[in-house]
ROSE-4610 file (N, C-alpha, C; in Angstrom, 1 decimal, always signed):
// ROSE-4610
residu = [M/M/M/Q/Q/Q/I/I/I/E/E/E/V/V/V/V/V/V/E/E/E/S/S/S/V/V/V/T/T/T/K/K/K/T/T/T/I/I/I/G/G/G/S/S/S/L/L/L/A/A/A/L/L/L/A/A/A/Y/Y/Y/P/P/P/Y/Y/Y/L/L/L/R/R/R/R/R/R/L/L/L/G/G/G/V/V/V/A/A/A/E/E/E/I/I/I/I/I/I/D/D/D/A/A/A/L/L/L/T/T/T/T/T/T/K/K/K/G/G/G/K/K/K/E/E/E/R/R/R/H/H/H/V/V/V/S/S/S/T/T/T/G/G/G/Q/Q/Q/V/V/V/I/I/I/E/E/E/I/I/I/L/L/L/V/V/V/L/L/L/N/N/N/R/R/R/L/L/L/S/S/S/L/L/L/R/R/R/P/P/P/T/T/T/P/P/P/I/I/I/S/S/S/K/K/K/I/I/I/D/D/D/A/A/A/W/W/W/A/A/A/Q/Q/Q/T/T/T/Q/Q/Q/A/A/A/V/V/V/E/E/E/E/E/E/V/V/V/Y/Y/Y/S/S/S/L/L/L/A/A/A/A/A/A/N/N/N/A/A/A/L/L/L/K/K/K/V/V/V/E/E/E/R/R/R/R/R/R/F/F/F/R/R/R/M/M/M/V/V/V/K/K/K/Q/Q/Q/P/P/P/P/P/P/I/I/I/Q/Q/Q/V/V/V/R/R/R/P/P/P/V/V/V/W/W/W/L/L/L/H/H/H/Q/Q/Q/P/P/P/Q/Q/Q/C/C/C/I/I/I/E/E/E/S/S/S/L/L/L/V/V/V/F/F/F/V/V/V/V/V/V/M/M/M/V/V/V/A/A/A/L/L/L/F/F/F/V/V/V/F/F/F/T/T/T/L/L/L/I/I/I/E/E/E/R/R/R/E/E/E/A/A/A/R/R/R/R/R/R/V/V/V/V/V/V/K/K/K/E/E/E/S/S/S/G/G/G/Q/Q/Q/V/V/V/F/F/F/T/T/T/G/G/G/L/L/L/R/R/R/P/P/P/E/E/E/G/G/G/R/R/R/D/D/D/K/K/K/L/L/L/P/P/P/V/V/V/T/T/T/A/A/A/G/G/G/R/R/R/L/L/L/F/F/F/E/E/E/A/A/A/F/F/F/A/A/A/P/P/P/L/L/L/S/S/S/L/L/L/V/V/V/K/K/K/Q/Q/Q/R/R/R/M/M/M/R/R/R/V/V/V/A/A/A/G/G/G/E/E/E/V/V/V/I/I/I/D/D/D/M/M/M/L/L/L/T/T/T/P/P/P/A/A/A/T/T/T/L/L/L/S/S/S/P/P/P/I/I/I/Q/Q/Q/A/A/A/Q/Q/Q/V/V/V/L/L/L/D/D/D/R/R/R/L/L/L/G/G/G/L/L/L/M/M/M/K/K/K/P/P/P/V/V/V/S/S/S/Y/Y/Y/L/L/L/Q/Q/Q/P/P/P/T/T/T/I/I/I/T/T/T/P/P/P/H/H/H/P/P/P/T/T/T]
num = [1/1/1/2/2/2/3/3/3/4/4/4/5/5/5/6/6/6/7/7/7/8/8/8/9/9/9/10/10/10/11/11/11/12/12/12/13/13/13/14/14/14/15/15/15/16/16/16/17/17/17/18/18/18/19/19/19/20/20/20/21/21/21/22/22/22/23/23/23/24/24/24/25/25/25/26/26/26/27/27/27/28/28/28/29/29/29/30/30/30/31/31/31/32/32/32/33/33/33/34/34/34/35/35/35/36/36/36/37/37/37/38/38/38/39/39/39/40/40/40/41/41/41/42/42/42/43/43/43/44/44/44/45/45/45/46/46/46/47/47/47/48/48/48/49/49/49/50/50/50/51/51/51/52/52/52/53/53/53/54/54/54/55/55/55/56/56/56/57/57/57/58/58/58/59/59/59/60/60/60/61/61/61/62/62/62/63/63/63/64/64/64/65/65/65/66/66/66/67/67/67/68/68/68/69/69/69/70/70/70/71/71/71/72/72/72/73/73/73/74/74/74/75/75/75/76/76/76/77/77/77/78/78/78/79/79/79/80/80/80/81/81/81/82/82/82/83/83/83/84/84/84/85/85/85/86/86/86/87/87/87/88/88/88/89/89/89/90/90/90/91/91/91/92/92/92/93/93/93/94/94/94/95/95/95/96/96/96/97/97/97/98/98/98/99/99/99/100/100/100/101/101/101/102/102/102/103/103/103/104/104/104/105/105/105/106/106/106/107/107/107/108/108/108/109/109/109/110/110/110/111/111/111/112/112/112/113/113/113/114/114/114/115/115/115/116/116/116/117/117/117/118/118/118/119/119/119/120/120/120/121/121/121/122/122/122/123/123/123/124/124/124/125/125/125/126/126/126/127/127/127/128/128/128/129/129/129/130/130/130/131/131/131/132/132/132/133/133/133/134/134/134/135/135/135/136/136/136/137/137/137/138/138/138/139/139/139/140/140/140/141/141/141/142/142/142/143/143/143/144/144/144/145/145/145/146/146/146/147/147/147/148/148/148/149/149/149/150/150/150/151/151/151/152/152/152/153/153/153/154/154/154/155/155/155/156/156/156/157/157/157/158/158/158/159/159/159/160/160/160/161/161/161/162/162/162/163/163/163/164/164/164/165/165/165/166/166/166/167/167/167/168/168/168/169/169/169/170/170/170/171/171/171/172/172/172/173/173/173/174/174/174/175/175/175/176/176/176/177/177/177/178/178/178/179/179/179/180/180/180/181/181/181/182/182/182/183/183/183/184/184/184/185/185/185/186/186/186/187/187/187/188/188/188/189/189/189/190/190/190/191/191/191/192/192/192/193/193/193/194/194/194/195/195/195/196/196/196/197/197/197/198/198/198/199/199/199/200/200/200/201/201/201/202/202/202/203/203/203/204/204/204/205/205/205/206/206/206/207/207/207/208/208/208/209/209/209/210/210/210/211/211/211/212/212/212/213/213/213/214/214/214/215/215/215/216/216/216/217/217/217/218/218/218/219/219/219/220/220/220/221/221/221/222/222/222/223/223/223]
x = [+1.0/+0.4/+1.2/+0.8/+1.2/+0.6/+1.4/+1.8/+2.2/+1.5/+2.2/+1.8/+3.0/+2.4/+2.1/+0.9/+1.1/+1.2/+1.3/+1.1/+1.8/+2.2/+2.5/+2.8/+1.9/+2.1/+2.1/+3.0/+2.9/+2.4/+1.4/+1.1/+1.1/+1.4/+1.4/+0.1/+0.3/-0.5/-0.2/+1.4/+1.6/+1.1/+0.7/-0.1/-1.4/-1.8/-3.4/-3.8/-2.5/-2.8/-3.3/-2.1/-3.4/-4.8/-4.4/-5.8/-7.0/-6.6/-8.5/-9.2/-8.7/-9.5/-10.0/-8.8/-9.7/-10.9/-10.4/-12.0/-12.9/-12.8/-14.0/-14.9/-13.9/-14.3/-15.0/-14.7/-15.3/-16.5/-16.6/-17.3/-18.0/-16.5/-16.8/-17.0/-17.2/-17.7/-19.1/-19.2/-21.3/-21.9/-21.1/-21.3/-21.7/-20.6/-20.5/-21.8/-22.1/-22.6/-24.2/-24.2/-25.3/-25.7/-25.5/-25.4/-25.4/-25.3/-25.0/-26.0/-26.7/-27.7/-27.5/-25.8/-25.4/-23.9/-23.2/-22.4/-22.6/-23.8/-24.6/-24.2/-24.8/-25.2/-24.4/-22.7/-22.2/-21.2/-19.7/-19.4/-18.4/-18.0/-16.7/-18.4/-18.8/-19.5/-18.6/-19.8/-18.7/-17.5/-18.3/-17.6/-16.3/-16.7/-15.6/-13.6/-14.9/-13.9/-13.2/-14.1/-13.0/-11.7/-12.7/-11.2/-10.5/-10.4/-8.8/-8.5/-9.4/-8.3/-7.8/-8.4/-7.8/-6.5/-6.6/-5.8/-4.1/-4.6/-3.4/-2.6/-3.4/-2.9/-2.1/-2.8/-2.2/-0.6/+0.1/+0.7/+1.8/+2.9/+4.2/+4.8/+3.9/+4.5/+2.8/+2.3/+1.0/+1.3/+0.1/+0.6/-0.6/-0.5/-1.6/-2.9/-4.1/-5.2/-5.2/-4.4/-4.8/-3.8/-3.6/-2.7/-3.4/-4.6/-4.6/-5.3/-6.0/-6.0/-4.8/-3.9/-2.5/-1.9/-1.7/-1.9/-2.5/-4.2/-4.4/-4.7/-3.6/-3.2/-2.1/-1.5/-0.6/-0.2/-1.9/-1.7/-3.2/-3.4/-3.9/-5.8/-5.6/-7.3/-8.5/-7.7/-9.1/-9.6/-8.5/-8.6/-9.4/-9.3/-9.3/-10.8/-11.5/-12.5/-13.4/-12.7/-13.7/-13.9/-13.4/-14.1/-13.0/-14.0/-13.5/-12.5/-11.7/-10.7/-10.5/-11.6/-11.9/-13.3/-13.4/-14.1/-13.5/-12.1/-11.9/-11.7/-11.2/-11.6/-12.2/-13.4/-14.8/-15.7/-14.5/-15.1/-14.5/-13.8/-13.4/-12.3/-11.2/-10.0/-10.4/-11.5/-12.0/-12.3/-13.2/-13.9/-15.0/-15.5/-16.3/-15.9/-14.2/-13.5/-14.0/-14.4/-14.2/-15.5/-16.5/-17.9/-18.7/-19.8/-20.8/-20.5/-20.6/-20.4/-18.8/-18.1/-16.4/-15.9/-16.1/-15.5/-14.1/-12.9/-11.8/-11.1/-10.6/-9.5/-8.8/-7.7/-6.3/-5.2/-5.4/-4.1/-4.9/-6.0/-6.2/-7.8/-7.6/-8.9/-9.8/-10.4/-10.7/-12.1/-12.5/-13.8/-13.7/-15.2/-14.9/-15.3/-15.8/-16.5/-15.4/-14.7/-13.2/-12.5/-12.0/-11.2/-11.7/-13.3/-13.9/-13.2/-13.7/-13.8/-12.5/-11.7/-10.0/-9.3/-9.5/-9.6/-9.8/-11.5/-12.1/-11.3/-10.9/-10.0/-8.9/-8.5/-6.9/-7.6/-8.3/-8.9/-9.0/-9.5/-10.3/-9.2/-8.1/-6.7/-5.6/-6.1/-5.2/-5.6/-6.9/-8.1/-7.9/-7.2/-7.1/-5.0/-5.0/-3.2/-3.2/-3.6/-3.4/-4.5/-5.2/-6.1/-5.1/-4.4/-3.4/-2.2/-1.9/-0.7/-1.1/-2.4/-2.7/-2.7/-3.4/-3.9/-2.8/-1.6/-0.7/+0.3/+0.1/+0.5/-0.2/-1.3/-2.4/-1.9/-1.6/-1.7/+0.1/+0.8/+2.2/+2.2/+1.5/+0.9/+0.3/-0.5/-1.4/-0.5/+0.1/+0.9/+1.5/+2.4/+3.9/+5.1/+4.4/+5.4/+5.6/+7.0/+6.7/+6.7/+6.3/+6.3/+7.8/+8.3/+9.9/+10.4/+11.1/+11.3/+11.0/+10.2/+9.5/+10.2/+11.8/+13.2/+14.4/+15.5/+16.6/+17.3/+18.9/+19.0/+18.8/+17.8/+16.6/+16.9/+16.0/+15.7/+13.8/+13.4/+12.1/+10.9/+12.6/+11.7/+11.4/+11.3/+11.1/+9.3/+8.6/+7.6/+7.6/+6.1/+5.9/+5.3/+5.4/+5.1/+4.1/+3.0/+2.6/+2.9/+3.8/+4.9/+5.6/+6.2/+7.5/+6.4/+5.3/+4.4/+3.8/+3.6/+3.6/+4.2/+5.6/+6.7/+7.0/+6.3/+6.7/+6.2/+5.1/+4.1/+4.7/+5.5/+5.8/+5.8/+6.7/+7.2/+6.3/+4.9/+3.7/+3.3/+2.9/+2.8/+1.3/+1.5/+0.9/+0.9/+0.5/+1.2/+0.2/+0.4/-1.3/-0.6/-1.0/-0.6/-1.4/-1.3/-2.9/-1.8/-2.3/-1.8/-2.8/-2.1/-2.5/-2.5/-3.3/-3.3/-4.2/-3.8/-4.1/-5.3/-4.6/-5.4/-6.7/-6.8/-7.6/-6.7/-7.3/-6.6/-7.5/-6.0/-7.1/-6.2/-6.9/-5.8/-5.7/-5.1/-4.1/-3.3/-4.4/-4.3/-3.6/-2.4/-1.5/-0.6/-1.6/-1.1/+0.4/+1.3/+2.4/+2.3/+3.1/+3.4/+3.7/+2.5/+3.2/+4.7/+5.4/+7.1/+5.9/+7.2/+7.1/+6.4/+7.0/+6.6/+5.2/+4.5/+3.5/+3.0/+2.4/+2.1/+1.6/+3.1/+2.6/+1.5/+2.4/+1.5/-0.4/-0.6/-1.9/-3.3/-2.0/-2.8/-2.9/-1.3/-2.1/-2.6/-3.7/-3.6/-5.5/-5.5/-7.0/-7.0/-7.0/-6.9/-6.7/-7.7/-7.8/-6.7/-5.8/-4.8/-5.4/-4.6/-4.8/-5.6/-5.1/-5.5/-7.1/-7.9/-9.3/-10.0/-9.7/-10.1/-9.3/-8.3/-7.4/-7.3/-8.1/-8.2/-8.3/-6.8/-5.9/-6.5/-7.0/-7.9/-7.9/-8.2/-8.1/-9.4/-9.7/-10.5/-10.6/-11.6/-11.0/-11.6/-10.2/-10.1/-11.2/-11.8/-13.4/-12.6/-13.3/-12.6/-13.4]
y = [-1.1/+0.0/+1.5/+1.9/+3.7/+4.0/+4.8/+6.2/+7.1/+8.6/+9.9/+10.6/+11.5/+12.1/+13.4/+14.1/+15.8/+16.9/+16.9/+17.5/+17.3/+18.0/+17.8/+19.7/+19.3/+20.1/+20.2/+20.5/+20.4/+21.8/+21.2/+23.1/+22.5/+23.1/+23.2/+23.3/+22.2/+21.6/+22.4/+22.1/+23.1/+23.4/+24.6/+25.5/+24.7/+24.9/+24.1/+23.0/+21.7/+20.8/+20.9/+22.1/+22.8/+23.3/+24.2/+25.4/+24.6/+24.2/+23.3/+23.1/+21.6/+21.2/+21.5/+23.5/+23.8/+24.2/+25.4/+25.4/+25.0/+23.6/+23.3/+23.0/+23.0/+22.0/+23.1/+24.0/+25.6/+26.2/+25.5/+25.9/+27.1/+28.0/+29.0/+29.7/+28.7/+28.7/+28.8/+27.9/+27.6/+28.7/+29.0/+30.6/+31.7/+31.6/+33.6/+32.9/+31.7/+31.2/+31.6/+31.5/+31.9/+33.1/+33.9/+35.1/+36.2/+35.4/+36.8/+36.3/+37.2/+36.2/+37.2/+37.1/+37.5/+36.6/+36.1/+34.6/+33.9/+33.6/+31.6/+31.4/+32.1/+31.2/+31.3/+31.3/+31.7/+30.1/+30.2/+29.3/+28.5/+29.9/+29.2/+31.0/+29.6/+31.0/+31.7/+33.0/+34.0/+33.3/+32.3/+32.1/+30.9/+30.6/+30.1/+31.2/+32.1/+33.1/+33.4/+34.0/+33.7/+33.3/+31.7/+30.6/+30.8/+31.2/+31.1/+32.0/+33.1/+34.2/+34.3/+33.4/+32.9/+32.1/+31.3/+30.5/+30.8/+32.0/+33.2/+33.1/+34.2/+34.9/+34.6/+32.4/+31.6/+31.1/+31.1/+30.3/+31.3/+31.0/+31.2/+32.1/+32.7/+34.1/+34.7/+34.7/+35.3/+36.4/+36.7/+37.3/+38.4/+39.9/+41.2/+40.2/+40.7/+40.2/+40.5/+41.6/+41.4/+40.7/+39.8/+38.8/+37.2/+37.0/+36.0/+34.7/+35.7/+34.2/+33.6/+34.7/+34.0/+32.9/+33.5/+32.5/+31.3/+31.0/+30.4/+28.9/+30.0/+28.6/+27.6/+28.1/+27.4/+26.5/+26.5/+25.8/+25.2/+24.3/+23.1/+23.6/+25.0/+25.5/+24.6/+24.4/+24.3/+22.9/+21.8/+20.3/+20.4/+21.3/+20.5/+21.7/+22.3/+23.2/+22.1/+21.4/+20.7/+21.9/+22.2/+23.6/+22.8/+23.9/+23.3/+24.3/+23.3/+23.8/+25.4/+26.2/+27.2/+28.0/+27.6/+28.1/+29.7/+29.7/+31.0/+31.8/+31.5/+32.4/+32.4/+31.7/+32.7/+33.5/+33.1/+34.5/+35.9/+36.1/+37.3/+37.7/+36.5/+37.4/+37.4/+37.4/+36.9/+38.0/+38.9/+40.3/+40.7/+39.4/+39.4/+40.0/+39.4/+40.4/+42.2/+42.5/+44.3/+44.3/+43.5/+43.8/+43.1/+44.0/+43.3/+42.1/+41.2/+41.6/+41.7/+41.3/+41.3/+42.5/+43.1/+44.7/+45.5/+43.8/+44.3/+44.6/+46.3/+46.4/+46.2/+45.6/+45.1/+46.3/+48.1/+48.1/+49.8/+50.4/+51.1/+51.1/+51.3/+51.1/+52.1/+52.9/+54.5/+54.2/+53.0/+52.8/+52.5/+52.7/+51.7/+50.5/+50.1/+48.5/+47.8/+47.7/+47.7/+47.5/+47.9/+47.9/+46.9/+46.8/+46.0/+44.8/+44.7/+43.2/+42.3/+43.7/+42.6/+42.5/+43.1/+43.1/+41.4/+42.0/+40.0/+39.2/+38.9/+38.3/+38.2/+38.9/+38.8/+37.8/+38.6/+38.6/+36.8/+36.3/+34.8/+33.7/+34.7/+33.9/+34.1/+34.8/+35.1/+34.3/+33.9/+33.4/+31.5/+31.2/+29.6/+29.7/+30.8/+30.6/+30.2/+30.8/+30.6/+29.8/+28.8/+27.8/+26.8/+26.7/+25.6/+25.5/+26.6/+26.6/+26.1/+27.0/+26.4/+25.4/+24.2/+22.9/+22.0/+22.7/+21.7/+21.3/+22.7/+22.9/+22.1/+21.9/+21.5/+20.2/+19.6/+18.1/+17.9/+18.0/+18.2/+18.1/+19.2/+19.3/+18.2/+17.4/+16.7/+14.9/+15.4/+13.5/+13.8/+14.6/+14.4/+14.2/+14.8/+13.5/+14.7/+15.6/+16.0/+15.8/+16.9/+16.5/+16.3/+14.7/+14.6/+15.2/+16.3/+16.4/+17.1/+17.9/+19.7/+20.5/+20.7/+21.9/+20.9/+21.4/+21.0/+20.8/+19.6/+19.9/+19.4/+19.1/+17.7/+19.0/+20.0/+21.5/+20.9/+19.6/+19.4/+20.2/+20.3/+20.0/+22.2/+23.0/+24.5/+24.3/+25.3/+25.0/+25.3/+24.0/+24.8/+26.3/+26.3/+27.0/+27.4/+27.8/+27.4/+27.9/+28.8/+29.0/+28.3/+27.2/+26.3/+25.2/+24.5/+24.0/+24.0/+25.3/+25.6/+25.6/+26.2/+26.0/+23.8/+23.1/+22.3/+21.2/+22.4/+21.7/+21.9/+22.7/+23.8/+22.9/+21.8/+21.0/+20.3/+20.2/+18.8/+19.3/+18.8/+19.1/+18.0/+18.2/+16.8/+17.4/+16.3/+16.6/+16.0/+16.7/+16.5/+16.6/+15.3/+14.9/+15.0/+15.1/+15.2/+14.0/+12.7/+11.8/+11.2/+10.8/+9.9/+8.8/+7.8/+6.5/+5.8/+4.9/+4.4/+5.6/+6.6/+7.4/+7.9/+8.1/+8.8/+9.5/+10.3/+11.6/+11.7/+11.7/+11.6/+12.2/+13.1/+14.1/+12.6/+13.1/+12.0/+12.7/+13.0/+14.0/+12.3/+12.6/+12.1/+13.2/+13.1/+14.0/+13.3/+14.2/+13.4/+12.4/+11.4/+10.9/+12.0/+11.9/+12.9/+12.2/+13.5/+13.5/+12.5/+12.0/+11.6/+12.6/+13.7/+15.1/+15.5/+16.1/+15.8/+14.8/+13.8/+12.7/+12.3/+13.3/+13.1/+13.8/+15.3/+16.8/+16.0/+16.0/+15.6/+14.3/+13.2/+12.4/+12.8/+13.1/+13.8/+15.3/+16.1/+17.3/+16.6/+15.5/+14.9/+15.2/+15.4/+16.5/+15.4/+15.2/+15.2/+15.2/+14.4/+14.2/+14.4/+14.8/+16.0/+14.1/+13.3/+11.8/+11.7/+12.5/+12.0/+12.8/+14.3/+15.5/+15.8/+15.7/+15.0/+14.2/+12.8/+11.7/+11.7/+10.7/+9.9/+9.9/+10.5/+10.7/+10.1/+8.9/+9.7/+9.5/+10.6/+10.7/+11.4/+11.1/+11.2/+13.2/+13.5/+14.7/+15.4/+16.2/+16.9/+18.0/+17.0/+17.2/+17.7]
z = [-0.3/+0.1/+0.0/-0.7/-1.3/-0.7/+1.0/+1.0/+1.4/+1.2/+0.9/+2.4/+3.1/+3.4/+2.2/+2.3/+1.8/+2.7/+3.9/+4.9/+6.3/+7.1/+8.6/+8.7/+10.2/+11.0/+12.3/+13.2/+14.3/+15.3/+16.3/+16.6/+18.8/+19.2/+20.4/+21.4/+22.3/+23.6/+24.6/+25.5/+26.3/+27.8/+27.7/+29.2/+28.9/+28.1/+27.2/+28.4/+28.5/+29.2/+31.0/+31.0/+32.6/+32.6/+32.3/+32.2/+31.4/+30.7/+29.6/+30.7/+31.7/+32.6/+33.0/+33.8/+35.2/+34.3/+33.1/+32.9/+32.8/+32.1/+31.7/+33.2/+34.5/+35.7/+36.0/+35.8/+36.6/+35.3/+34.3/+33.3/+32.7/+32.4/+32.2/+30.8/+29.4/+28.2/+28.6/+29.9/+29.3/+30.3/+31.2/+32.6/+31.5/+30.7/+29.8/+29.0/+28.0/+27.2/+27.6/+28.5/+29.5/+30.3/+30.0/+29.9/+29.5/+28.2/+27.3/+26.2/+25.1/+24.2/+22.6/+22.9/+21.0/+21.1/+20.0/+19.7/+19.9/+19.9/+20.3/+19.1/+17.9/+16.5/+15.7/+16.3/+15.5/+15.2/+14.6/+14.9/+16.2/+17.0/+18.0/+19.4/+20.2/+20.9/+21.3/+22.3/+23.0/+24.4/+24.6/+26.4/+25.6/+24.2/+23.8/+23.8/+22.6/+22.5/+23.4/+25.2/+26.0/+26.6/+27.0/+27.3/+26.2/+24.6/+24.4/+24.8/+24.7/+25.3/+26.0/+27.7/+28.9/+28.7/+27.6/+27.3/+26.7/+25.9/+25.5/+26.5/+27.4/+28.6/+29.9/+29.6/+30.3/+30.1/+28.4/+27.6/+28.3/+27.8/+27.6/+27.0/+26.1/+24.9/+24.7/+25.4/+25.0/+23.9/+22.9/+22.0/+22.2/+21.8/+21.4/+20.8/+21.5/+21.1/+19.3/+18.9/+17.5/+16.7/+17.2/+16.7/+17.3/+17.8/+18.8/+17.6/+16.5/+15.2/+15.1/+14.5/+14.2/+15.6/+17.2/+17.8/+17.5/+17.7/+17.6/+17.3/+15.8/+14.5/+14.7/+15.7/+15.6/+17.5/+18.0/+18.6/+18.7/+19.8/+20.1/+20.1/+19.4/+20.0/+18.6/+18.0/+16.7/+17.3/+17.7/+17.8/+19.4/+20.6/+21.6/+21.5/+21.0/+20.7/+19.7/+19.6/+17.8/+16.9/+15.9/+15.6/+14.1/+13.3/+12.1/+11.6/+10.6/+9.8/+9.7/+9.8/+9.0/+10.1/+10.9/+11.9/+13.0/+12.6/+13.2/+12.4/+10.9/+10.0/+9.2/+9.7/+10.0/+10.4/+11.9/+12.4/+12.1/+11.0/+10.7/+11.6/+11.6/+13.1/+14.3/+14.9/+16.2/+16.4/+15.2/+15.3/+16.6/+16.8/+17.9/+19.4/+19.8/+21.2/+20.2/+19.2/+19.9/+19.5/+19.3/+20.0/+20.8/+21.6/+22.5/+22.4/+23.7/+25.0/+25.1/+24.7/+24.7/+25.4/+23.7/+23.3/+23.8/+23.4/+23.4/+22.4/+22.0/+20.4/+20.9/+19.9/+20.3/+21.1/+20.7/+20.4/+21.6/+21.4/+22.6/+23.1/+24.5/+25.5/+25.4/+25.3/+25.0/+26.2/+25.6/+26.5/+27.2/+28.5/+29.8/+29.5/+28.4/+28.3/+28.1/+27.0/+26.6/+27.7/+28.4/+29.6/+30.9/+30.6/+32.1/+31.2/+30.0/+29.0/+29.8/+29.0/+28.7/+30.6/+31.8/+32.5/+33.3/+32.2/+33.2/+32.4/+31.3/+31.1/+31.9/+32.0/+32.7/+34.0/+34.8/+35.8/+36.2/+35.2/+34.9/+35.0/+33.9/+33.7/+35.4/+35.9/+37.3/+38.2/+38.0/+38.8/+38.3/+37.7/+37.2/+37.5/+36.9/+37.7/+38.8/+39.4/+41.5/+41.6/+41.1/+41.6/+41.2/+40.6/+40.0/+41.0/+41.2/+42.2/+43.2/+44.0/+45.5/+45.6/+44.1/+44.7/+44.5/+42.8/+44.1/+45.3/+45.4/+47.2/+48.2/+47.8/+48.6/+48.6/+47.4/+47.1/+47.6/+47.7/+48.7/+49.5/+50.2/+52.0/+52.5/+51.4/+52.0/+52.1/+50.7/+50.8/+51.8/+51.3/+51.5/+50.8/+49.8/+48.4/+47.4/+47.1/+46.1/+44.7/+43.9/+42.3/+42.2/+41.9/+41.2/+40.3/+39.9/+38.2/+38.1/+39.1/+38.8/+38.2/+39.3/+39.1/+38.6/+37.9/+38.4/+39.2/+39.2/+40.1/+41.4/+41.9/+42.6/+43.5/+43.0/+44.0/+44.0/+44.0/+43.7/+45.2/+46.2/+47.3/+47.9/+47.4/+46.8/+46.5/+47.0/+46.9/+45.2/+45.1/+43.7/+43.2/+42.3/+41.8/+40.0/+39.9/+38.7/+37.7/+37.9/+36.5/+35.7/+37.0/+37.2/+36.7/+36.9/+36.2/+34.9/+34.4/+32.4/+32.3/+32.6/+32.0/+31.6/+32.5/+32.5/+30.8/+31.1/+29.5/+28.4/+28.1/+27.2/+26.1/+26.5/+25.3/+24.8/+25.2/+24.6/+23.7/+22.2/+21.5/+20.5/+19.6/+18.8/+17.1/+16.7/+14.9/+14.5/+13.2/+12.3/+10.8/+10.3/+9.1/+8.3/+6.4/+5.8/+4.8/+4.9/+4.0/+2.6/+2.2/+1.1/+0.5/+1.2/+0.9/+0.2/-0.4/-2.2/-2.2/-2.8/-3.7/-2.5/-2.0/-0.3/+0.3/+0.5/+1.4/+3.0/+3.7/+4.9/+5.6/+7.1/+8.4/+9.3/+10.3/+10.9/+12.3/+13.7/+14.9/+16.1/+15.8/+16.7/+18.0/+19.2/+20.1/+20.4/+21.7/+21.6/+23.0/+23.4/+24.7/+26.2/+26.9/+28.1/+29.0/+29.1/+30.1/+30.9/+32.3/+33.5/+34.0/+33.9/+35.0/+34.8/+33.3/+33.0/+33.7/+33.1/+33.2/+35.1/+36.4/+37.3/+37.8/+37.4/+37.7/+37.4/+36.1/+35.1/+36.7/+37.1/+37.9/+39.2/+39.7/+40.9/+41.5/+40.0/+40.2/+40.0/+39.5/+38.8/+37.8/+36.9/+35.6/+34.1/+33.5/+32.7/+31.5/+31.2/+29.9/+28.5/+27.8/+26.5/+25.9/+25.1/+24.9/+24.9/+26.4/+26.5/+25.3/+24.7/+25.1/+22.9/+22.4/+21.5/+21.1/+20.9/+20.3/+19.5/+19.5/+17.8/+16.6/+16.0/+15.4/+13.6/+12.1/+10.9/+10.4/+10.1/+9.1/+7.7/+6.5/+5.3/+5.5/+4.3/+3.8/+3.4/+3.9/+2.7/+1.3/+0.4/-1.1/-1.5]
């Protein structure tokens, strides 16, 4: 059987592996969608956009809102939120972030509503960041066991920080390949294997692993 790799793209999962399970626990997107009247009919709901903005804030290299669509294309955003390949483009580069109820403009924030919206996104991100650190320290205190391998040079006994946890997940990625198999074009999604420290953190915090929402899949490519 002849197999030809037509295209191969690597996307970053990174800190999303830590933050996304907490956003699901908190039901951020659902709460926002229940409180808003606009955006529900779109390919990406208002609540999902807020979650994506929060994930951007929690990444090791957050980007300006004006470039959020470009950032999302390099991350596992489409795969995590089960979006169509062109869903973010359909939204005309996240134009909804400039409209009610979000109303965040990318460069200058002149209107009080814009400032309030940006502060809200940052506050949600800070809450998730702090919650992760608090939960990790609670786990260490209650078990009496540190996260082995979290810090270099045997410094694992130092207090756990969310920043160090996020850094541990920075290398995590997935590979999307478009292949031609016996004349049929298919798309294949393969998440990377978790490292020992990544698996340890998710297990001890009781968080779902990326494989549960990024299942390895093989699907026919739409033609």
